[in-house]
C-alpha angles and dihedrals in degrees: 000000000000089000090053091052091050090049090050087061135208112340142145129204129183115196124226107197128177116244110262126226086223104040122214118221104212110054138166109227101176143345139193150173110216145170124210122193131170094340142110109270120160135143122194114202092210094056104053100090131270099278108104119236141152131239122203111188124176120195116224101169137005123009141281132189132232131194106193112184090324097316114117125221136180111217104214130174111294095027124115123208122209119189135159129206142260090041138120100263139110131195124190151155115255118237110281092008135134124222128172122182147144122231147183128205115208136180138182130094095266092053090050093046091053090045091055090052091050093046091049091048102042111004127237098306124057135172111220132198115257094256091054092049086052089055091051090048091049090053091050093046092049090057093045096048107024112116116230095349114211123214088256093054091047089051092049090055091048094049091047090056094045095047090051089055090044092053091047092050103039105017120194099298115105115240111262112256118228112192113240112228112256094245092055093043086056090053093048091050090050092050093050091049097044108037090140093051140071108309100161113150093246091055092049090049089055090053089051089046091232135120113265094250094046091047093052092049093046096045094047092049094048099040101032093235138064121268093249093049090047091052092047092050093051092046093050091048089056090046089055092050093049092047092054100036100042142033093231119143120251089249093055091047090050089058092054097046105046101260118137093231144335094276093056091046091050093050093047093045094049091048093052102034103028093235138080112253095251092046088051090051093048097046095044093049091047093048095040 
């Protein structure tokens, strides 16, 4: 399928789809196959608006560059870049360079959820097997050539691309399960049940019946993150669900998720998600 895309030639298509009464949450918005030579080409992930979306870009010839949160990458043939916006990244063509690639732009909360899992598991640059690159190319070609694409067809293309990336990142082997010690499992259960309550590290250490220092070391080793970061992640996940599933104010949501007030919730949410809570609600509901 990659060969068919290359034969199709350079092309760009932006979809204009009618809003559905039953929105889909993983949608292709546009796609392209492009060549850049001896020109200025640079995209800054902090300067592309506040609406969240995902870019998948696979290099076929030449080379591009990516700065992802300060980490530098060379984007060589056979490598696939995955980035979401808004985010602190920039990808570009070096002066006098040549870069050829195909790409898909997706939106919708399911596309972004899958992207976060892939980025956490593999980072922003992956090397896929040939059959998975073919699946990406097929998704791109279907957007470029499909006549009168429906929202369902655009969603099929988006899911095809995301599942190819998922298979390339996680494969078919189940993740190994490491038993969580009973004391820490007790703490996790308490956190999930009391997100609006007192979840200070000292209090959690008491529940685990450990000293504070021993608890922090044990929890971080078992869970892969510190107790305070784990609590913040769980609280923000609940904030997201309440923003999307209810019309509650930010202040009311703060009271249900352990934040001192709406201002503190908004600052924490913006720092972690790159958007204010109400902007997140508006953009996700519009894209969903």
